[in-house]
C-alpha positions as CSV (number, residue, x, y, z in Angstrom):
1,M,-0.1,0.3,0.2
2,S,1.3,3.2,-1.1
3,R,2.4,5.7,1.8
4,S,0.9,9.4,2.0
5,V,2.0,12.4,3.4
6,A,-0.4,15.2,4.4
7,V,0.6,18.9,3.9
8,E,-0.4,21.1,6.4
9,I,-0.8,24.8,6.0
10,A,-0.8,27.3,8.5
11,V,-3.5,30.2,7.8
12,Q,-4.6,33.6,9.1
13,D,-7.7,34.0,7.1
14,V,-10.6,32.9,5.1
15,A,-8.6,33.6,1.6
16,G,-5.9,31.8,2.6
17,A,-7.6,28.6,4.0
18,R,-9.7,28.3,0.8
19,G,-6.7,28.9,-1.5
20,A,-4.7,26.5,0.3
21,L,-7.2,23.6,0.5
22,A,-8.0,24.5,-3.5
23,S,-4.2,24.6,-4.3
24,G,-4.0,20.8,-2.9
25,A,-3.4,21.2,0.8
26,T,-4.7,17.7,2.8
27,R,-5.5,20.5,5.9
28,L,-5.2,23.8,7.6
29,E,-4.2,25.0,11.5
30,L,-6.2,28.3,11.4
31,C,-4.4,30.7,13.9
32,Q,-3.7,34.5,14.2
33,A,-0.4,36.3,15.1
34,L,1.8,33.6,13.5
35,A,4.6,36.5,13.7
36,V,4.3,35.0,17.8
37,G,4.4,31.5,17.0
38,G,0.6,31.3,16.8
39,L,-2.4,32.7,19.1
40,T,-6.0,31.3,18.9
41,P,-7.8,32.7,16.4
42,S,-11.1,35.1,17.1
43,L,-14.4,33.7,17.2
44,G,-15.8,35.5,13.7
45,L,-12.4,34.0,12.0
46,L,-13.4,30.5,12.9
47,E,-16.9,31.1,12.3
48,A,-15.7,32.5,8.9
49,V,-13.6,30.1,7.9
50,L,-15.3,27.0,9.0
51,E,-18.2,28.3,7.0
52,A,-16.1,28.6,3.7
53,V,-14.2,25.2,4.0
54,D,-14.5,21.8,4.9
55,P,-15.0,21.9,8.5
56,A,-13.5,18.4,8.5
57,A,-10.2,19.9,6.9
58,V,-9.4,22.3,10.4
59,N,-7.7,22.3,13.1
60,V,-8.0,25.1,15.3
61,L,-4.6,26.5,17.7
62,V,-5.9,27.3,21.0
63,R,-3.3,28.9,22.7
64,P,-4.0,31.8,24.9
65,R,-0.8,34.3,24.9
66,G,2.7,34.0,24.1
67,G,5.8,33.4,26.3
68,G,6.2,29.9,27.0
69,F,4.1,27.0,27.5
70,V,3.6,26.7,31.6
71,Y,0.1,27.6,32.3
72,S,-1.8,28.5,35.5
73,D,-4.9,26.6,36.2
74,E,-7.0,29.8,34.7
75,E,-4.9,29.7,31.4
76,I,-6.0,25.7,31.4
77,G,-9.6,26.4,31.8
78,L,-9.5,29.3,29.6
79,V,-8.3,27.2,26.5
80,A,-10.9,23.9,27.4
81,A,-13.6,26.9,26.9
82,D,-11.9,27.8,23.4
83,I,-11.5,24.0,23.0
84,R,-15.3,23.5,23.5
85,A,-16.3,26.2,21.5
86,C,-13.9,25.4,18.3
87,V,-15.6,21.9,18.1
88,S,-18.9,22.7,19.0
89,R,-18.6,24.7,15.4
90,G,-17.5,21.6,13.9
91,A,-14.1,22.2,13.6
92,G,-11.9,18.9,12.8
93,G,-9.1,19.1,15.8
94,V,-7.7,21.8,18.0
95,V,-3.9,22.2,18.6
96,V,-2.9,22.8,22.0
97,G,0.4,22.1,24.2
98,A,1.4,22.5,28.2
99,L,4.4,22.0,29.8
100,T,5.3,21.6,33.4
101,P,8.1,23.8,35.3
102,G,10.3,20.7,34.5
103,G,9.6,20.3,30.7
104,R,7.4,17.3,30.9
105,A,4.1,17.6,29.2
106,D,1.3,18.5,31.6
107,A,-0.7,15.9,32.2
108,S,-3.7,17.3,34.2
109,A,-3.9,19.8,31.4
110,L,-4.3,17.7,28.5
111,A,-6.8,15.1,30.2
112,R,-9.1,18.5,30.5
113,W,-8.2,19.4,27.1
114,R,-9.1,15.8,25.7
115,E,-12.2,15.8,27.5
116,A,-13.2,19.1,26.0
117,A,-12.0,18.0,22.5
118,G,-14.6,15.1,22.4
119,E,-14.4,13.4,19.2
120,A,-11.9,15.9,17.2
121,A,-8.1,15.5,17.2
122,L,-6.3,16.5,19.6
123,V,-2.6,17.3,18.2
124,F,0.0,18.7,20.0
125,H,2.4,21.6,18.8
126,R,6.0,22.6,19.1
127,A,5.8,23.0,23.1
128,I,7.3,19.7,22.7
129,D,10.9,21.2,20.9
130,A,11.1,23.5,24.1
131,A,11.3,20.4,26.3
132,D,14.7,19.2,27.4
133,D,13.8,15.5,26.3
134,P,11.2,15.6,23.8
135,L,10.8,11.7,23.4
136,A,10.1,11.7,27.2
137,V,7.7,14.4,26.3
138,L,6.0,11.8,23.7
139,S,6.0,8.9,25.7
140,D,3.9,11.2,28.0
141,L,1.6,11.9,25.5
142,R,0.9,8.7,24.3
143,G,-1.7,7.9,26.9
144,A,-3.1,11.5,26.8
145,G,-5.2,11.0,24.0
146,V,-2.7,12.7,21.5
147,D,-3.7,12.0,17.9
148,R,-0.4,14.2,16.3
149,V,2.2,15.4,17.1
150,L,3.9,19.1,15.3
151,T,7.7,19.4,16.0
152,S,10.7,20.5,14.1
153,G,12.8,17.7,15.9
154,G,14.3,20.5,18.4
155,A,16.0,22.7,15.4
156,A,15.3,26.2,14.1
157,R,14.2,24.2,11.0
158,S,12.5,20.7,10.7
159,V,15.3,19.9,8.0
160,D,17.9,20.7,10.2
161,G,16.3,18.0,13.3
162,V,16.0,14.9,10.8
163,A,17.6,12.9,12.8
164,A,15.6,13.7,16.0
165,L,12.4,13.5,13.7
166,A,13.7,10.2,12.9
167,S,13.7,9.4,16.2
168,L,10.7,10.3,17.2
169,V,8.8,8.6,14.3
170,A,10.3,5.1,15.1
171,A,8.9,6.0,19.1
172,S,5.4,7.3,18.2
173,D,3.4,4.0,18.6
174,G,1.1,5.2,16.6
175,I,1.1,9.0,17.2
176,E,1.0,11.2,13.7
177,I,4.4,13.0,13.7
178,M,4.1,16.2,11.4
179,A,7.0,17.9,10.7
180,G,7.2,21.6,11.0
181,G,9.3,24.6,11.5
182,G,11.0,26.9,8.6
183,V,9.5,24.2,6.2
184,R,10.1,25.1,2.6
185,P,9.4,22.9,-0.2
186,A,12.7,22.2,-1.1
187,D,13.4,20.7,2.3
188,I,10.4,18.1,2.0
189,G,12.1,15.4,0.3
190,A,14.5,14.7,2.8
191,L,11.5,15.1,5.7
192,V,9.4,12.5,3.9
193,A,12.7,10.3,3.8
194,C,13.0,10.5,7.1
195,G,9.8,8.8,7.8
196,V,7.5,11.4,9.1
197,D,3.5,11.3,8.5
198,A,2.8,15.2,7.7
199,V,4.1,18.5,6.6
200,H,3.5,21.8,8.2
201,L,4.0,25.1,6.9
202,S,3.0,28.6,6.7
203,A,4.2,29.8,3.0
204,R,3.8,33.5,4.5
205,A,3.5,36.8,2.3
206,V,3.6,39.7,3.0
207,G,0.4,41.7,1.5
208,G,-0.6,45.3,2.2
209,A,2.7,46.5,2.6
210,G,1.6,50.2,0.7
211,A,-1.3,50.6,3.2
212,P,-0.7,53.3,5.9
213,S,0.7,51.8,8.7
214,G,3.1,54.0,11.6
215,P,2.9,54.4,15.8
216,G,0.5,52.4,17.0
217,G,-0.1,50.3,13.6
218,G,2.5,47.8,13.9
219,A,4.7,46.9,11.0
220,D,4.4,47.7,7.3
221,G,2.1,44.9,5.7
222,H,0.3,41.7,7.3
223,D,0.5,37.8,6.4
224,I,-0.9,36.5,3.5
225,T,-0.7,32.5,2.2
226,D,1.2,32.6,-1.0
227,L,-0.6,29.9,-3.0
228,A,2.8,29.4,-5.4
229,V,4.5,28.2,-2.1
230,V,1.4,25.8,-1.5
231,G,1.3,24.3,-4.3
232,A,5.1,23.7,-4.5
233,A,4.9,21.8,-1.2
234,V,2.2,19.8,-2.4
235,R,4.0,18.5,-5.7
236,A,7.3,18.2,-3.9
237,A,5.6,15.7,-0.9
238,A,3.9,13.6,-3.7
239,A,7.6,13.6,-5.5
240,A,8.9,12.6,-2.3
241,V,6.4,10.0,-1.6
242,A,6.6,8.4,-5.3
243,A,10.5,8.3,-5.0
244,A,9.9,6.4,-1.7
245,D,7.9,4.1,-3.3
246,T,9.6,3.6,-6.5
247,P,12.1,0.5,-6.2
248,G,15.5,1.1,-6.3
249,T,15.1,4.8,-5.8
250,L,18.0,6.6,-3.6
251,K,16.3,8.0,-0.4
252,A,17.3,11.7,0.4
């Protein structure tokens, strides 16, 4: 049976969501504020995206703030409430992550979030890359009802973490391992070759650079989804899978 590798695109608006799927992406991660690693999108954005595309393809990042992954009880409760809001509207999955001060997965938080997610997919994000021992965190996740893990293998860019990614794949025991972090289409062959189940990228470009900004308005321009990059990523994943399935083909 031929192997498949999903291509997930992080998007921040309806146009990006619709365009990414039309360009061949398998699924989406919906968020806002990718410049700080991504935060929970607004309810209005969530509802607009779920109306515009197949909700089953949408995984919603639920991250209440930047600044690390150790959360208070109040923040854990806020995440649980946001998860319920997402899945009640039909989202196919939610993307979360929490660590203890000692750098292990926060089992108590994950139990609350797994319950709040119900039948939706539960994805553990790159909080795993902030841990000293990602394999130990992966071990924590096996009994926590986590379906998928997004990781760069601890590297700034996933392509530089392929050895660690291969170790996580070998230890995954049924949890899907998705490579994400600085992924470019040219990297995807090496990522597929190390055994990951999916690749994740933002395919970001800058739009609206000529619009008025200035003090109080933030940087010029805003993120948009570059659909040419999405298409290139989809083609690269398909080519890498085809090469892996061809006898005698050298693996990257």
